[in-house]
N, C-alpha and C positions, 0 to 999 in steps of 0.2 A: 784790431780794436772793434768790439761789438757794441753797437748802440741799442739799448733795450728801451724802445719807445721814447727817444729823446724828447725833451720838453718843448711844447709849442709856445705857451705864453712867454713873452719877452725874448724869445729866441727865433721863432719863425720869421723869415724875411730879413734877418739881420746879416751883417757882413760875416764872412767865414771865420774871421778871427774871434768872433763872439760865440759861435755855436759849433757843434760837431760838423766836420767836413771831411771829405775823402783825402784832403791834403794832410790830415792829422796823423796818418800812419801809412805804412806800406799797403795795408789792406784794411778797409773799413766795411763792415757789414752791419745792416740796420734792420731791426724788426719793428714795424709800425703796427700798433694795435689799438690806438685811440686817437686817430688823426682827424676826427670830425672837427669842424670849427669850434673854437672855445666858446664863442658867442654865436648862436644861443645853445649849442649842444654840449657844452662843458667838456670838449675834447682836450685832453692834456698833452697829446703827442703831436709831434711835427708831421706835416703832411707830405711835402715835396721829397723827392729822392735826393739824398745828400751823401751817400756812400758809394763804394764800388759796386756793391750788391744791396738792393733795398727790397726786403720781403714785406708783402702786404697780405698776411693771413686773413682769410674771410673778407677781403676787401680793405682791411686796415682800419676800419672805423668802429664797427660794433662786433664784438666777439660772441659766438654762441655760448649759452650757459650763463651769460651776464644779465639776462633779462628775467631772472627768477624774482619772485616777490621778496620784499625786504626781510620778512621774518625767516623764511627758509634760508636766505643767504647769510643772515647774521648768525643763526644757529647752524653753522656750517660744519661739515665733517671734520675740518681741520681745526675746529675750535672757535669760540666766540670772537677772539681777537682777529684771527684770520678772516672770519666771516664778515666782521664789521669793516675791515679794510676793503674786502671785495665789494661790499655794498657801496662804499664811497667811491672806489676807483677800480672797479673790476676789469674794465677793458685795458686800462693802463698797466695793471699788474699782470695781465696775461702774458706780457712779453717775457718776463723772467721765468714764468711757469713753462712756456713753450721751450725756452732755452734749456732749462734743467731737464725736461723730458727728452730733448734732442740728444743729450749725452748718452742716454741708454738706448736710443734708436738710430744708429749710424746710417741706416738705409731709409729713414723716415723723413717727413717734412720736405718733400721735393717741391721746390719753387719753380713754376713754369714761366719762362720769359713771355711777357704779354704787354699789350698797350694799356689795358685797363682790366678791372675785375669783371666788368660786363662782357668784354671780349673773351676773357678766360672761361666764362660760363658757356660759351659756344665751343665748337670743336676747332676753332682757328689755331689755338695755341697748344694743341694736343696731337701727338705725344711729345715727349721731350725732344729737343733738337739733337743733331748728330753728336755734339760734344757733351750731351747729357744735361741734367738739371741739377743746380746746386741744392744742397741740403740746408734749410734754414737752421740757424743756431750754431752749435758747437763745431760742426764739421763744414761750415761754409767756406773755410779757408782752403779746402781742397780745390776750389775753383779760382783761386787767386791768379789773375792774369789771363784767364781763359776767354773773357769777353772783351771785344775791341771797343764797343760803344762807351761813351763817357758815363752814362747812367743806365743801369739795368734794373727794371722793375720786375719783380717776381711774385706770382700769385699762387695760392694754395688754400685748401680748406683744412680745418682742424675739428676735433671732437668737442663736445660741450663740456666735458670734464676729463680729468686725468684717467687714462692715458690719452693724450691729445693727438698723437700721430695718426694720420689716415693715409691710405694708399689709393690712388685714383685709377679707375678702369673705365673703359668705354664699352658699353654693351649694346648690340643691335639685335633685335628680334624680328624675324619675319613670320607672320602668323599664317596658319592654315585653317581651313574650316569652310562652311557653306554659307553662313550668313553673318552679318554684322550684329554686334550686341554691345551694350554699354557695360563697362566694368573696369578692372585694373589688372596690370601685369606685375608680378613680383619675380625677382630673380635672386638666387643665392649662388655664390661661387664656392667651389671646393678645390683645394689645391694640395700640393705636396707639403706645404708648411702651415696649413690651417684653412679654416672655412669662415665665410662671412654669414651674417644674419640675412634674412630676406630684405631686399631693397625694392621699393616700388619704383619702376622705371616709366610707367605710363598709367594715366587714369582718364577715361573718356570713352569714345566710341571705338571699339575694337573691330577692325575690318580685315578679313582674310586677305592674304597676299600683300598687305601693307607692312612696311618695315618701321619699327619704333626704336629710336636710339636715345640713350641717356647715359649720364655718367654715374658711376658708383664710387663714392668715397668710402672705401672699406676700412674697417677697424683693425684689419690684419693684412700683412703682406702674405698672400696665399702661395707664393712661389709659382711652380708650374701648374697650370690649370688641369685638373683631372676630371672634373664633372661640373655640370651646370644644372641647377634645379629651376624649372619653369613652373609657375603657378598662376592661374588666372581665376578671377571670381567676379560675380556681378552683384553680390551682397543680397540677393533676393531669390526666392524660389520661382523658377520659370518652368511652367508645365510642358514647354516644347523641348526641354532638356537639351539646350544648345551645347555643341562641342567645339572647342577651339584648341588647336595645338600650336607648337612651334615648329615650323618647317626648318628654319636654321637659326642658330644663335652664334654671334661672333663676339668674342671677348678680346679686347686689346689693352695691354698693360701700358700705362703712361711712361714707365721708366725705360722700357726697351722695345 
């Protein structure tokens, strides 16, 4: 039984006979996309974990792509009716859009077991545990009975628009060079199954011999890494012509 952002008003905090609960089926998975408090944030979705597996994409409260201005959202690619509904309840409706996308991405939407979204954004919950990470949506039932704890909260990030699936990588770059300089570092990953766009992993003072670590939520599962592109820039002309390189780059896949 899959709960797609089950309702918060009149249901949250009620007895289990009234609302969705893990006792309602052999396996209950839940996608939370609009769990901010109804007052004052108009969150429509229930916040607490209530299933066997509870997924909180992007933290479960506000979804990327739902903060477009009213006009651009109403005149949506999917038509005025779809756009108007998204303007009124975009976060709430993301749950079924993620679910439908999950059907065509059996290896996508990996949910990382974690205490909170804030902890998920550190490297504490990365990579997946030994038993693997459940897939949010259609294929969540592959993990039926694999977790012993009574409630399992799972976190992941999604894209702003269809296709929503992202794949998480951890990238560490150790710089080489002679002097520090302000600027940014971009990394692109190339693999046997596809390539990513450039992702900015750091912006600020670049110091040789320092290691900079960040996550890349890539729009493609690249498979086996074959090449990494490193690019740095300081956005302005420097007459001293500074040079910075990457001494080492380490890429870790969240899945395995």
